[in-house]
KETOR-239481 format. One line per 2 residues: number of its first residue (from 1); their letters; for each residue x, y, z of C-alpha. Coordinates in steps of 0.5 Angstrom, whole numbers, plus 2048, in hexadecimal, padded with zeros to 3 digits. Example, Ala and Ser with C-alpha at 12.3 -4.5 7.8 and 13.67 -1.06 7.14 Angstrom:
1 = AS = 819 7F7 810; 81B 7FE 80E
//
This chain:
1 = MP = 74C 998 80D; 74C 995 814
3 = GG = 751 998 818; 755 997 81F
5 = PL = 757 98F 820; 754 98D 819
7 = RL = 759 991 815; 75F 98F 819
9 = LG = 75D 988 817; 75D 98A 810
11 = LR = 756 988 80F; 751 98B 809
13 = LP = 74A 98A 80B; 744 98B 807
15 = VL = 740 991 809; 73A 98D 80B
17 = LT = 73E 988 80F; 739 986 815
19 = LP = 73A 987 81C; 73B 980 81E
21 = VI = 741 97F 81A; 744 986 81C
23 = LI = 744 983 823; 747 97D 822
25 = VL = 74D 980 81E; 74E 985 824
27 = FL = 74E 97F 829; 753 97C 825
29 = FY = 757 982 825; 757 984 82C
31 = NY = 758 97C 82E; 75E 97C 82A
33 = QD = 761 983 82D; 760 97F 834
35 = TD = 763 979 832; 769 97D 82F
37 = AS = 769 981 836; 769 97B 83A
39 = QR = 76F 978 836; 773 97F 837
41 = SL = 772 97F 83E; 774 978 83F
43 = QS = 77B 97A 83B; 77B 980 83F
45 = SQ = 77B 97C 845; 780 977 843
47 = RL = 785 97D 841; 784 97F 848
49 = SE = 786 979 84B; 78C 979 848
51 = QP = 78E 980 84A; 791 981 851
53 = PK = 78C 982 856; 78D 989 85A
55 = AA = 790 988 861; 78B 987 867
57 = VI = 788 98D 86A; 786 98E 871
59 = SN = 77F 991 872; 782 997 874
61 = GA = 785 998 86E; 78C 996 870
63 = ED = 790 991 86C; 792 98B 86F
65 = AR = 798 98B 873; 79B 985 870
67 = CQ = 79B 988 869; 79E 98E 86B
69 = AF = 7A4 98A 86E; 7A4 985 869
71 = PD = 7A2 987 862; 7A1 981 85D
73 = PG = 7A8 980 85A; 7A5 97D 854
75 = NI = 7A8 976 854; 7A4 972 859
77 = QI = 79E 96E 856; 799 96C 85B
79 = VI = 794 967 859; 78E 965 85D
81 = KT = 78B 95E 85D; 783 95E 85F
83 = GA = 77D 95A 85D; 776 95D 85A
85 = TE = 772 95B 860; 777 95F 865
87 = AY = 779 965 860; 774 96A 863
89 = EK = 775 968 86A; 77D 968 86A
91 = LL = 780 96B 864; 77D 972 865
93 = PQ = 77F 973 86C; 786 971 869
95 = LM = 786 976 863; 784 97C 868
97 = TT = 789 97B 86D; 78F 976 86D
99 = LG = 790 977 865; 78F 97F 865
101 = CS = 796 981 863; 797 97C 85E
103 = RR = 797 97D 856; 798 976 854
105 = VE = 792 972 856; 78F 96C 852
107 = IF = 789 967 855; 788 960 853
109 = SD = 782 95D 855; 77E 957 852
111 = LE = 779 95B 84F; 77A 961 84A
113 = EQ = 777 967 84C; 777 96F 84D
115 = IG = 777 972 854; 777 979 853
117 = PY = 77E 97B 850; 781 974 852
119 = HL = 781 96F 84D; 781 967 850
121 = HD = 784 963 84B; 782 95B 84B
123 = AL = 788 958 84D; 785 951 84A
125 = KN = 784 954 843; 78A 950 840
127 = FD = 789 94A 844; 788 943 841
129 = AE = 781 944 83D; 77F 93D 83E
131 = MK = 780 93D 846; 77C 943 846
133 = QN = 776 940 843; 776 93A 846
135 = HP = 77A 939 84D; 776 93A 853
137 = DF = 77A 93F 856; 778 944 851
139 = EI = 771 943 852; 771 949 856
141 = YR = 775 94D 850; 76F 94B 84B
143 = TQ = 76A 94D 850; 76D 954 851
145 = QE = 76D 955 84A; 765 953 849
147 = YQ = 764 958 84F; 768 95E 84C
149 = LS = 764 95D 846; 75D 95D 849
151 = GQ = 75E 962 84E; 75E 95E 854
153 = DV = 762 960 85A; 769 95C 85A
155 = EE = 76A 95D 861; 765 958 863
157 = LG = 768 952 860; 76E 953 865
159 = KK = 768 952 86B; 765 94C 867
161 = HK = 76C 948 865; 772 946 869
163 = IV = 775 944 862; 777 94B 861
165 = WN = 77E 94A 864; 77F 945 85F
167 = LD = 780 94A 85A; 786 94D 85D
169 = KY = 78B 948 85C; 78A 949 854
171 = KF = 78C 950 854; 793 951 856
173 = MH = 797 94F 850; 793 952 84B
175 = MV = 793 959 84F; 79A 959 84F
177 = QD = 79B 957 848; 795 95D 846
179 = TW = 799 962 84B; 79F 961 847
181 = NM = 79C 962 840; 798 968 842
183 = HP = 79E 96B 846; 7A5 969 844
185 = KL = 7AB 96B 846; 7AA 96E 84D
187 = DW = 7AE 96D 853; 7A9 96A 858
189 = YL = 7A3 966 858; 79F 966 85E
191 = FI = 799 961 85F; 794 961 864
193 = ES = 78D 960 866; 787 964 867
195 = DT = 788 963 86F; 78F 964 86F
197 = YV = 792 96B 872; 798 96E 86F
199 = FW = 79C 973 873; 79E 978 86D
201 = GN = 7A3 97B 870; 7A7 975 873
203 = LN = 7A6 972 86C; 7AA 977 868
205 = LW = 7AF 978 86E; 7B0 970 86D
207 = LR = 7B0 96F 866; 7B5 975 865
209 = QL = 7BA 971 869; 7B9 96B 864
211 = NP = 7BC 96A 85D; 7B7 969 857
213 = AD = 7BC 966 853; 7BD 960 857
215 = RL = 7B8 95A 857; 7B4 95B 85D
217 = YL = 7AD 957 860; 7AC 95A 866
219 = GS = 7A6 959 86B; 7A4 956 872
221 = EA = 7A7 94E 871; 7A2 949 871
223 = QI = 7A3 941 870; 79E 93C 86E
225 = GT = 7A2 935 86D; 7A9 936 86B
227 = QW = 7A7 93D 867; 7A8 944 86A
229 = FA = 7A5 949 867; 7A2 951 869
231 = HG = 79B 951 86C; 797 955 867
233 = GS = 792 958 86C; 798 95B 870
235 = GF = 79B 95E 869; 7A1 95C 865
237 = VL = 7A6 960 861; 7A9 95E 85A
239 = SG = 7AF 962 857; 7AF 965 850
241 = SL = 7B4 960 84E; 7B1 95A 851
243 = MK = 7AA 95C 84E; 7AE 95D 847
245 = HF = 7B1 956 848; 7AB 952 84A
247 = AG = 7A5 956 847; 7A8 95A 841
249 = DD = 7AD 955 83E; 7A8 94F 83F
251 = AG = 7A1 951 83C; 79E 94A 83D
253 = MA = 7A0 94A 844; 799 94B 847
255 = TR = 795 946 842; 79A 941 843
257 = ND = 798 940 84B; 791 940 84A
259 = KL = 790 939 84A; 794 938 851
261 = LP = 78F 93D 855; 789 939 856
263 = DA = 78D 934 85A; 791 939 85E
265 = CC = 78F 93D 864; 791 944 863
267 = GD = 793 948 85D; 798 94B 861
269 = LI = 79C 945 862; 79B 943 85A
271 = LG = 79E 94A 859; 7A4 949 85E
273 = RA = 7A5 942 85B; 7A5 945 854
275 = IE = 7AA 94A 855; 7AF 946 858
277 = KY = 7AE 941 852; 7AF 946 84D
279 = TG = 7B4 94B 850; 7B7 947 855
281 = VQ = 7B5 94D 85A; 7B2 94B 861
283 = VQ = 7AE 94F 866; 7B2 954 86A
285 = NN = 7AF 954 871; 7AD 95B 873
287 = WP = 7A8 95A 879; 7A7 95D 87E
289 = WI = 7A7 964 879; 7A3 960 874
291 = NG = 79E 95C 879; 797 959 879
293 = ET = 794 95C 87F; 791 962 881
295 = PW = 793 968 886; 78E 964 88B
297 = SI = 790 95D 88A; 798 95D 889
299 = PY = 79C 95C 88F; 7A1 962 891
301 = GP = 7A7 961 895; 7AF 962 895
303 = DR = 7B0 95E 88E; 7AC 963 88A
305 = WC = 7AB 969 88E; 7B0 96E 88A
307 = KP = 7AE 96A 883; 7AA 96E 87E
309 = VI = 7A3 96B 87C; 7A2 96B 874
311 = TF = 79B 967 874; 796 964 878
313 = HH = 790 95F 876; 789 95E 877
315 = VQ = 788 965 879; 780 966 879
317 = PR = 77E 96D 876; 77D 971 87C
319 = QR = 783 96E 87F; 787 971 879
321 = SL = 784 978 87A; 787 977 881
323 = IW = 78E 976 87F; 78D 97B 879
325 = NF = 78B 980 87E; 791 97E 883
327 = EQ = 795 980 87D; 793 986 87C
329 = QR = 794 989 883; 79B 987 884
331 = NN = 7A0 98C 885; 7A5 98A 880
333 = SE = 7A2 987 87A; 7A9 986 877
335 = AP = 7AB 982 87C; 7AB 97A 87C
337 = LL = 7A5 978 880; 7A7 972 884
339 = FQ = 7A3 96D 888; 7A5 971 88E
341 = EI = 7A0 977 88C; 79B 973 889
343 = SE = 79A 96F 88F; 797 975 892
345 = LA = 790 973 88E; 78F 96D 892
347 = FP = 792 96F 898; 791 976 899
349 = PG = 797 979 89E; 794 97B 8A5
351 = NL = 78D 977 8A3; 78F 970 8A4
353 = VA = 78A 96B 8A6; 78C 965 8AB
355 = QR = 787 960 8A9; 781 95F 8A4
357 = ED = 77B 95A 8A5; 779 957 89F
359 = WD = 77F 958 89B; 785 954 898
361 = NL = 78C 957 898; 78F 951 894
363 = SG = 793 94F 89A; 796 948 898
365 = AL = 79A 945 89D; 796 940 8A1
367 = IE = 798 940 8A8; 797 93A 8AD
369 = NP = 794 93B 8B4; 79A 938 8B8
371 = GG = 794 934 8BD; 791 931 8B7
373 = QP = 78B 934 8B8; 787 939 8B2
375 = HT = 78A 940 8B3; 785 945 8B5
377 = LQ = 786 94D 8B3; 78A 94E 8B9
379 = SC = 78F 949 8B8; 78F 94B 8B1
381 = LA = 791 952 8B3; 796 94F 8B8
383 = AC = 799 94B 8B3; 79B 951 8AF
385 = NY = 79D 955 8B5; 7A2 950 8B7
387 = RD = 7A5 950 8B0; 7A9 956 8AF
389 = SC = 7A9 955 8A8; 7A1 954 8A7
391 = WQ = 79E 95A 8A4; 797 958 8A4
393 = YR = 792 952 8A5; 78C 94F 8A3
395 = YS = 787 94B 8A7; 781 947 8A5
397 = DG = 77E 941 8A8; 783 93E 8AC
399 = EC = 789 940 8A7; 78E 945 8A8
401 = HI = 792 948 8A2; 798 94D 8A3
403 = TI = 79C 951 89E; 7A4 952 89F
405 = KG = 7A6 955 899; 7A2 95B 898
407 = FR = 79B 95E 899; 795 95E 895
409 = LG = 78E 961 895; 78A 95C 892
411 = AK = 783 95C 891; 77C 95B 894
413 = KP = 77A 954 895; 772 953 897
415 = PT = 771 94D 89B; 770 947 897
417 = AG = 76C 941 89A; 76D 943 8A1
419 = RR = 774 944 8A1; 777 94B 8A2
421 = WI = 77E 94F 8A1; 781 954 8A5
423 = SG = 788 957 8A3; 78D 95B 8A7
425 = WK = 793 95F 8A6; 799 961 8AB
427 = TD = 797 969 8AA; 79D 96B 8AE
429 = KI = 7A2 967 8AA; 7A0 969 8A3
431 = EA = 7A0 971 8A6; 7A7 96F 8A9
433 = FR = 7A9 96C 8A2; 7A7 972 89E
435 = RD = 7AA 977 8A3; 7B1 973 8A3
437 = HT = 7B1 971 89B; 7B2 977 897
439 = CK = 7B4 976 88F; 7BA 97A 88D
441 = EP = 7BA 978 886; 7B5 973 882
443 = EW = 7B7 96C 881; 7B6 96B 879
445 = RD = 7BB 965 879; 7BB 95E 87C
447 = SE = 7C0 958 87B; 7BC 954 876
449 = YA = 7BD 959 870; 7C1 95F 86E
451 = VR = 7C0 966 86C; 7C4 96B 869
453 = DS = 7C7 970 86E; 7C1 973 872
455 = IF = 7BF 97B 870; 7BF 97C 878
//
């Protein structure tokens, strides 16, 4: 009798079995084995995505300083919203750096897929089927699935189709509902995007001061029309109590809002409106702790100097690494990281630049020339120097703008149609401000909302 695989299959073959038949049977057996192994591999990969990731480790073998200072308390669920065309570019740096200390991370996209040990859930899986099949906003959704099935590069669609952004607003409601279904009864739920930077230590210190039994909807407040809501890209927090009341006790909440989304501008607006409608809870403004800027675009000044920073937005992968490395090099990772300290990324102490060409430092206040003539670069500089409150100026094509509430770096801006931008800063004023304004304690609270007694 033939041995090996044939006996495993329980086959009883005649002694005179021809060679071609034997080869066919062997092929079927090993093909079955490969398929079974692939299924086991997928199941193993899915189990890995559910396991707590190990704390981020630096190349020299040392553990991430943030993780040592703030081990995951286990009561914070972090949820990332991304898209299939950007996931490989933005998501992996996020997971490798910012979220290396978190044991609870879920990822929602517009395509179900697996990236290493991380599973990306389709946030639109339970969305209205008829709309997904026929609505023009979902054309890219359908195309992505076709690309995936045929082994094509989904990321290329992001370069060809501007309508990728159209899918974003449809993800919010079902993402929140599905998160509760997967992870009910936790204290806190933080929702961010793939280009949001979260300061893990500050997040933990902040949430320790709040009560998850309260119904809380926290974020950077935005307004469209009469509706106030938390800006999605800056990140927003829902307490466990609010999540239970909003998503747990109302299983049809997300589906009930599907038809409203085509005519809406933004998913975070619809989410804020639904939270207010179904629970009576309005967003509590936590700007600038939670904000939509980067360390290079946010204004630094007296009103936020001693406040801890919890999030930034629009952080590109290489910028993320710069911030992460900055955190690793801090002398005391247990201390709150304040705007005072993070300002050193944009304005390195002792190495300030007084003027940059082809640069926009985002100075906003337009200054008229007293003589009625167009400004020159020299008159713009003089206008800033004349005002003690001026921190910086920006000159372009006869126009002069200044900033009086703080200083910000901005970004390079190449000449456009012959127009150039030149920006400058009062470096002596900035250095004197830094020298004279040391923070005695972090400012966690503002008059707009109250927290329990501070741990400091």
